[in-house]
C-alpha angles and dihedrals in degrees: 000000000000133000137257124203128218095250097257100305090122090053091059089052091049092241138110121288120262111242127201130185120252128174115257130198119248112279097038121115124235120243108225100192141349124203126210089253089063091057102052110160093210110117114257114225128210135175123245130165091274092057134257116350137186132214118186133170114286145090117307132186121219116225088251091058106257118129128228136185114228114210097184147283125288137178126252107243096223105033103027089230116154111243129191113227112209145146136220118254092210139054110005098354088234124181123244141176127210131175111265090234090057093042093057100034125121115248132201109195138139094350094315122117118178145071119335089228130017126193113245102170 
């Protein structure tokens, strides 16, 4: 089993994050504890070729139509790269990470030209 945080609500209250158990596939590490400082709701900014961008917790829609819940942005321990932590809002509600630069990039595919993800709530 792994853990899931409450998406930063504890951070706004100045307390510790609420953690719940969720099943994880083999090969994933367990998260032992998360402090309120780890769940800051302030948008994290990054620089991509289009200029400064912001990703904050909320519901986003992928350009192909699926919806995702973004929990926040963290930093890769080895490279320092900013990564968006999110989960699918369909099928198995699995958790994923993607580099911020890729999350906010502009895509041109199959007649679509626009952002990879757009915030909807």
